[in-house]
C-alpha positions as CSV (number, residue, x, y, z in Angstrom):
1,X,111.1,99.9,121.5
2,X,114.2,100.9,119.5
3,X,116.0,97.9,120.8
4,X,113.3,95.7,119.4
5,X,113.5,97.3,116.0
6,X,117.2,96.7,116.0
7,X,116.8,93.0,116.9
8,X,114.3,92.6,114.0
9,X,116.8,94.3,111.6
10,X,119.6,92.0,112.7
11,X,117.4,88.9,112.3
12,X,116.5,90.0,108.7
13,X,120.2,90.6,108.0
14,X,121.2,87.2,109.3
15,X,118.5,85.6,107.1
16,X,120.2,86.9,104.0
17,X,118.0,89.9,103.2
18,X,119.3,92.7,101.1
19,X,121.6,95.0,103.2
20,X,120.4,98.2,101.5
21,X,116.8,97.2,102.2
22,X,117.5,96.5,105.8
23,X,119.3,99.8,106.2
24,X,116.4,101.7,104.6
25,X,114.0,100.0,107.0
26,X,116.2,100.8,110.0
27,X,116.4,104.5,108.8
28,X,112.6,104.7,108.4
29,X,112.1,103.2,111.9
30,X,114.4,105.7,113.4
31,X,112.7,108.6,111.6
32,X,109.4,107.4,112.9
33,X,110.6,107.2,116.5
34,X,112.0,110.7,116.3
35,X,108.7,112.1,114.9
36,X,106.8,110.3,117.7
37,X,109.1,111.8,120.3
38,X,108.8,115.3,118.9
39,X,105.0,115.0,118.7
40,X,104.9,113.8,122.3
41,X,107.0,116.8,123.5
42,X,104.7,119.1,121.6
43,X,101.7,117.6,123.3
44,X,103.3,118.0,126.7
45,X,104.0,121.7,125.9
46,X,100.4,122.3,124.9
47,X,99.1,120.7,128.0
48,X,101.5,122.7,130.2
49,X,100.3,125.9,128.6
């Protein structure tokens, strides 16, 4: 999933999009992935208890 996000970012960059905008999108995507991972771990802990 993260690899796919990076590919999209690189494609946008090569198309001449604003670097700052691409960086912001990449940062937002990473933050979202981290949140999803943390939520998933929390759910696993609740199920285990």
